[in-house]
C-alpha positions in Angstrom: 0.0 0.0 0.0 1.4 3.4 -1.0 1.5 5.8 2.0 -0.3 9.1 1.8 2.2 11.9 1.0 -0.2 14.6 2.3 -1.5 14.5 5.8 -3.8 16.7 7.7 -0.8 18.7 8.9 0.0 19.6 5.2 2.5 18.3 2.7 5.3 16.1 4.0 8.7 17.7 4.1 11.2 16.5 1.5 14.9 17.0 1.4 15.9 19.4 -1.4 19.6 20.3 -2.1 20.2 23.9 -1.1 23.8 24.5 -2.0 24.2 23.5 -5.6 28.0 23.2 -6.5 29.4 24.6 -9.6 28.5 22.3 -12.5 31.3 19.9 -13.4 31.2 17.5 -16.3 33.5 14.6 -16.9 33.7 14.1 -20.7 37.4 13.3 -21.1 40.1 12.3 -18.6 41.5 15.8 -19.2 38.5 17.3 -17.4 40.1 16.2 -14.1 43.4 17.4 -12.9 45.9 15.0 -11.4 45.2 16.4 -7.9 41.4 15.8 -8.4 42.1 12.3 -9.6 44.1 11.6 -6.4 41.2 13.0 -4.3 38.8 10.6 -6.1 41.1 7.7 -5.4 41.5 8.7 -1.7 37.7 8.8 -1.3 37.4 5.4 -3.1 39.9 4.1 -0.5 37.7 5.3 2.3 34.6 3.7 0.8 36.5 0.4 0.5 37.8 0.7 4.1 34.3 1.3 5.4 32.2 -1.0 3.2 34.3 -3.9 2.1 34.5 -7.2 3.9 37.7 -9.0 5.0 36.9 -11.8 2.5 36.4 -9.4 -0.4 38.5 -6.3 0.3 38.0 -5.1 -3.3 34.2 -5.1 -3.2 31.8 -2.7 -1.4 28.7 -3.9 0.4 25.8 -2.2 2.0 24.3 1.2 1.4 25.2 4.7 2.7 22.9 7.7 2.9 25.2 10.4 1.4 23.3 10.7 -1.8 19.8 10.2 -0.5 18.7 13.6 -2.0 20.0 12.8 -5.5 18.7 10.9 -8.6 21.0 9.7 -11.4 19.7 9.4 -15.0 21.3 6.5 -16.8 21.0 7.3 -20.5 22.6 4.6 -22.7 22.2 4.7 -26.5 24.7 1.8 -26.9 24.9 -1.6 -25.2 26.6 -1.8 -21.8 26.9 -4.2 -18.9 29.8 -3.1 -16.6 29.6 0.6 -17.1 25.9 0.9 -16.7 25.5 -1.5 -13.8 28.6 -0.2 -11.9 27.3 3.3 -12.1 23.8 2.3 -11.0 25.2 0.2 -8.2 27.5 3.0 -7.2 24.6 5.5 -7.0 22.4 3.1 -5.0 25.3 2.2 -2.6 25.9 5.9 -2.2 22.2 6.2 -1.1 20.8 7.7 -4.2 18.2 6.6 -6.8 18.4 5.7 -10.5 16.2 6.2 -13.5 17.3 5.1 -17.0 16.9 3.8 -20.4 19.2 1.2 -21.9 17.7 0.7 -25.3 17.1 3.6 -27.7 14.4 1.5 -29.3 12.3 2.0 -26.2 12.9 5.8 -26.0 11.8 8.7 -28.2 15.2 8.5 -30.0 13.4 5.8 -32.1 10.9 8.5 -33.1 13.7 10.8 -34.3 14.0 12.9 -31.2 17.3 14.8 -31.0 19.8 14.3 -28.3 19.4 18.0 -27.4 15.7 17.6 -26.8 16.1 14.4 -24.8 18.6 15.7 -22.3 16.8 19.0 -21.9 13.8 17.0 -20.8 15.8 14.6 -18.7 17.3 17.5 -16.8 13.9 18.0 -15.2 13.9 14.5 -13.8 17.4 14.0 -12.4 20.4 15.6 -10.7 23.1 13.9 -12.8 23.2 12.3 -16.3 25.5 9.4 -17.1 25.5 8.8 -20.8 26.8 6.5 -23.4 26.4 7.2 -27.1 27.7 5.7 -30.3 28.6 9.1 -31.8 31.8 10.7 -30.7 31.4 14.0 -28.8 27.8 13.3 -27.9 28.5 13.6 -24.2 30.1 17.0 -24.7 27.1 18.2 -26.7 24.7 17.0 -24.0 26.7 18.8 -21.4 26.2 22.1 -23.3 22.4 21.7 -23.3 21.8 21.1 -19.6 22.6 22.7 -16.2 23.2 19.4 -14.4 26.5 17.4 -14.5 27.1 15.0 -17.3 29.5 12.1 -17.0 30.6 10.3 -20.2 30.2 6.6 -20.1 31.8 6.2 -23.5 31.2 8.1 -26.7 32.0 6.1 -29.9 35.7 5.5 -30.3 36.6 8.8 -28.5 37.1 8.3 -24.8 35.9 6.5 -21.7 37.2 8.5 -18.8 35.6 6.7 -15.9 37.0 3.4 -17.2 40.4 5.1 -17.1 39.8 6.1 -13.5 39.0 2.5 -12.7 42.1 1.3 -14.5 44.5 3.8 -12.9 43.0 3.1 -9.5 43.5 -0.6 -10.0 47.1 -0.1 -10.9 47.7 2.2 -8.0 46.2 -0.4 -5.6 48.2 -3.2 -7.1 51.5 -1.4 -7.6 51.3 1.4 -5.0 52.5 4.0 -7.6 51.8 4.7 -11.3 55.2 6.3 -11.9 57.7 4.3 -13.9 55.2 1.5 -14.7 55.8 -0.2 -18.0 52.4 -0.8 -19.5 51.9 -3.0 -22.6 48.7 -2.0 -24.3 47.4 -4.8 -26.6 44.8 -5.3 -29.3 42.5 -2.8 -31.1 44.2 0.5 -30.3 42.6 2.3 -33.2 39.0 2.1 -32.1 39.4 1.4 -28.4 38.0 4.4 -26.4 39.3 2.9 -23.2 42.8 2.9 -24.6 42.6 6.5 -25.8 41.7 7.7 -22.4 44.1 5.4 -20.7 47.3 6.3 -22.5 46.7 10.0 -21.7 46.2 9.2 -18.0 49.3 6.9 -17.9 51.4 9.7 -19.5 50.1 12.2 -16.9 51.2 10.0 -14.1 54.6 9.2 -15.6 54.0 5.6 -16.8 55.6 4.3 -20.0 53.3 3.2 -22.8 54.2 0.2 -25.0 51.7 -0.3 -27.8 51.3 -3.8 -29.2 48.4 -3.4 -31.7 46.8 -5.9 -33.9 48.0 -5.3 -37.5 46.1 -2.4 -38.9 44.7 -1.3 -35.5 47.5 1.0 -34.4 46.9 4.0 -32.1 45.5 6.9 -34.2 48.0 9.4 -35.4 46.5 12.2 -33.5 46.7 10.2 -30.2 50.4 9.6 -30.7 50.9 13.2 -31.6 49.2 14.3 -28.4 51.3 11.9 -26.4 54.4 13.5 -27.8 53.5 17.2 -28.1 51.1 17.7 -25.2 52.2 15.0 -22.7 55.8 15.2 -23.7 56.3 11.4 -24.0 59.5 10.6 -26.0 59.1 7.8 -28.6 61.9 5.3 -28.8 62.2 2.5 -31.3 61.9 -1.1 -30.2 65.6 -1.7 -30.8 66.6 1.2 -28.6 64.6 -0.2 -25.7 64.7 -4.0 -26.2 68.0 -4.3 -28.2 67.7 -7.2 -30.6 65.0 -9.0 -28.7 63.1 -11.4 -31.0 60.1 -11.9 -28.6 58.6 -8.5 -29.4 57.5 -8.9 -33.0 54.4 -6.6 -32.8 56.0 -3.7 -30.9 57.5 -0.9 -32.9 57.8 2.0 -30.5 57.8 2.8 -26.8 56.5 6.1 -25.4 58.6 7.0 -22.4 57.0 9.5 -20.0 58.9 12.6 -19.2 59.3 11.9 -15.5 60.2 8.2 -15.9 63.5 6.8 -15.0 63.4 4.7 -18.2 64.9 7.8 -19.9 68.1 7.1 -18.1 68.4 3.4 -19.0 67.5 3.7 -22.7 70.5 4.0 -24.9 69.5 5.8 -28.1 71.3 4.9 -31.3 73.8 7.7 -32.2 73.4 8.6 -35.8 76.8 9.0 -37.5 76.3 10.6 -40.9 73.9 8.3 -42.7 74.9 5.3 -40.6 73.9 4.3 -37.1 76.5 3.2 -34.5 77.8 -0.3 -35.3 77.7 -3.3 -33.0 81.2 -2.5 -31.7 80.3 0.9 -30.5 80.0 2.0 -26.8 76.3 2.5 -27.3 75.8 -1.0 -28.6 77.8 -2.5 -25.8 75.7 -0.6 -23.2 72.5 -1.9 -24.9 73.7 -5.5 -24.7 74.7 -5.1 -21.0 71.3 -3.5 -20.0 68.9 -5.9 -18.2 65.8 -6.9 -20.2 62.8 -4.6 -19.8 60.0 -6.2 -17.9 56.3 -5.4 -18.1 54.4 -4.3 -15.0 51.1 -4.3 -16.8 49.5 -5.9 -19.8 46.3 -4.1 -20.8 44.3 -6.2 -23.2 41.4 -5.0 -25.4 39.0 -6.8 -27.7 38.4 -6.1 -31.4 35.8 -3.3 -31.5 33.8 -5.0 -34.2 31.0 -2.5 -34.0 33.3 0.2 -35.1 34.7 -1.5 -38.2 34.0 -0.1 -41.6 31.5 -2.1 -43.7 33.3 -5.0 -45.3 36.4 -4.6 -43.1 37.8 -7.9 -41.8 40.6 -9.0 -39.6 43.2 -11.5 -40.2 44.1 -14.3 -37.9 47.0 -12.4 -36.2 44.9 -10.6 -33.5 47.1 -11.0 -30.4 46.0 -13.4 -27.7 47.1 -13.0 -24.1 47.2 -16.2 -22.2 49.6 -18.2 -20.0 51.5 -19.3 -23.0 52.1 -15.7 -24.0 53.1 -14.7 -20.4 55.6 -17.5 -20.0 58.7 -15.4 -20.5 60.8 -13.6 -17.9 59.4 -10.3 -18.9 56.0 -11.3 -17.6 56.8 -12.9 -14.2 55.2 -10.1 -12.2 52.9 -8.7 -14.9 49.4 -7.7 -13.9 46.8 -8.4 -16.7 43.9 -6.0 -17.0 41.0 -6.0 -19.4 38.0 -3.5 -19.5 35.8 -6.4 -20.6 33.9 -8.0 -22.3 36.4 -10.4 -23.7 36.0 -12.5 -26.8 39.0 -14.6 -27.9 41.8 -12.2 -27.0 42.2 -13.1 -23.3 42.7 -16.7 -22.3 40.4 -18.3 -19.7 43.5 -20.0 -18.2 44.4 -16.6 -16.6 41.2 -16.5 -14.6 42.9 -18.4 -11.7 46.3 -17.0 -12.4 47.3 -14.3 -9.8 48.5 -12.1 -12.6 44.9 -11.8 -14.0 43.2 -9.1 -12.0 40.5 -8.0 -14.5 37.6 -9.1 -12.3 39.0 -7.2 -9.4 39.4 -4.3 -11.8 35.7 -4.5 -12.5 34.9 -4.5 -8.8 36.9 -1.4 -8.2 34.6 0.4 -10.7 31.9 0.7 -8.0 33.9 2.6 -5.2 35.6 4.7 -7.9 32.3 5.8 -9.4 30.9 6.3 -6.0 33.8 8.7 -5.3 33.5 10.5 -8.6 29.7 11.1 -8.2 30.2 12.2 -4.6 32.7 14.8 -5.8 30.7 15.9 -8.9 27.5 16.4 -6.9 29.4 18.3 -4.1 28.6 15.7 -1.4 32.4 15.7 -0.8 33.7 18.8 -2.5 37.0 18.8 -4.4 39.6 20.5 -2.2 42.0 21.0 -5.1 39.5 22.1 -7.7 41.2 24.3 -10.4 39.2 25.8 -13.2 40.4 24.8 -16.6 42.2 27.6 -18.5 39.7 29.1 -21.0 40.4 28.5 -24.6 39.2 30.5 -27.6 36.4 28.6 -29.4 36.0 29.2 -33.1 32.5 28.4 -34.4 30.9 29.5 -37.6 28.5 27.5 -39.8 30.1 29.0 -43.0 33.5 27.4 -42.4 35.2 24.2 -41.3 33.2 21.1 -40.5 34.6 18.3 -38.4 36.1 15.7 -40.7 35.1 12.8 -38.4 32.0 11.2 -39.9 31.2 9.8 -36.5 31.3 13.2 -34.7 28.0 14.2 -33.2 28.1 17.4 -35.3 27.6 15.1 -38.3 24.7 13.2 -36.8 21.6 13.6 -39.1 19.4 14.8 -36.2 22.0 17.0 -34.4 23.7 18.7 -37.4 20.5 20.7 -37.9 21.2 22.7 -34.8 24.7 22.0 -33.7 27.4 24.2 -35.1 30.9 22.7 -35.3 33.3 24.3 -32.7 37.1 24.1 -32.7 40.1 25.0 -30.6 43.3 25.9 -32.4 46.3 23.7 -31.7 49.8 24.6 -32.8 51.7 21.7 -34.3 53.9 21.3 -37.3 50.8 22.7 -39.0 47.9 24.7 -37.6 45.3 22.3 -36.5 41.6 22.8 -35.5 40.6 20.4 -32.8 36.9 19.6 -32.6 35.5 20.7 -29.2 33.2 17.6 -29.3 35.1 14.6 -30.6 38.7 16.1 -30.4 39.4 15.1 -34.0 42.2 17.3 -35.5 41.8 18.9 -39.0 44.5 20.9 -40.8 43.6 24.6 -41.2 44.8 25.9 -44.5 43.6 29.5 -44.0 41.1 31.6 -42.2 38.7 34.4 -43.1 38.0 37.7 -41.5 34.2 38.3 -41.4 34.4 42.1 -41.2 36.0 42.4 -44.7 35.6 38.7 -45.9 39.3 38.4 -46.6 41.4 35.3 -46.5 44.6 35.1 -44.4 47.3 32.5 -43.7 48.9 34.6 -41.0 47.9 32.6 -37.9 49.9 34.9 -35.6 47.4 37.7 -36.2 44.3 35.5 -35.6 44.8 36.1 -31.9 44.0 39.8 -32.4 40.5 39.1 -33.5 37.4 38.0 -31.6 36.6 34.3 -32.4 33.2 35.3 -33.7 34.9 37.4 -36.4 37.0 34.4 -37.7 36.0 31.6 -40.0 38.3 28.6 -40.4 38.8 26.8 -43.7 40.4 23.5 -44.8 41.4 24.9 -48.2 41.5 28.2 -50.0 39.0 26.9 -52.5 36.5 26.3 -49.6 37.1 29.9 -48.5 36.4 31.2 -52.0 33.2 29.2 -52.3 32.1 30.8 -49.1 32.6 34.2 -50.6 36.0 35.1 -49.1 38.8 36.7 -51.2 42.6 36.6 -50.8 44.1 39.4 -48.8 46.1 41.4 -51.4 47.4 44.0 -48.9 51.2 43.9 -48.4 52.3 42.4 -45.1 54.3 44.4 -42.6 58.0 43.7 -42.6 
């Protein structure tokens, strides 16, 4: 029997949050500073200490009352098991409530409703949205439409920041420190959003990244460029790190973090004219004398079949990590992680091997997400919160479009009202990075709206308001938009 909510004394009192914290969204791992990540981990430790059992120290049990005033909306446009259930379990164990949809066929998305309209309505029903979408940048777009926090539960092949928090937390619990860890990242590195978030997080905490991709599924060029230019990882060739090791056939490069001691032990080949140092050189002797590099972590990922192009197939050489693979001396103390689900890339013979900690990794997802939501909702405020430095955003419907076909700005329903937005990134060439999916596009020139002139002088673009600038991928595109070359002489 449902109790009456209105008594003779009047309406029952309800608990309504009074101090609403500044809205914080977590769309990429870059939305959190290192200090904030450490705070999340410390709070997750507290939850484990208070709620885990002696038999299962990695699992939380019971229910708190911290989030009793809050309701989480679980908005999943793509299949999920661990992310969805761990978020919902985390909210319930924190004391809150959950609403959600897990199948777009049962929602108004099946009727053609735009993401913008959906989340604007959902904002009226919840205090927090956790969202997964098959289009990249969808979570960022959703966050722009609503005044409540949005947490990205995975957007296409872009990022999966909360999985990275779980991964980093697992490594910290198992290894005490992330610094100097040698992390072998295996499988589909091209489409794996967990990998894209993870390598940025590893670099920030001074771990070394060793990609071992399936053939044709290497890390995207813009990810490796960011590792080098933004996170200051130094790429070394396989020979520079492993010498002439023959057991590393699928490894070509190692990204060494700037604060890692591996910088000191790697002996780079000294180029002498057009020839590298020969085997009798001091460098070669030092390489032979160096102890073999061991792997602290092997992070395995499945083939992201749902992201393959039509007709794309995979050969039989997809790497399989099992006890046979891990039999060498490099893997004696290796911890094997996998974001799951697995298909054929992770051997079941590792389930009872102490090196396989992927089920423990999944369990840690609950206290980590409890801690994240407690911080985002202001239940336990961030002590070290630092506002992100503002960046100029260039947005104009006449100019550049995101070149990523899977970007939310190219979605049939969203493109009608969502204008592409970009940050400028200085690299070997000027790049426009999509605010939503973070895909980089080369900028050939830009136009000044006041006089509709084209310029390639990117130094002077800073003098104009972003609203007066239109970015173009080519001069032809600028001409078609009605802009003309700037024929005025440049100042010396």
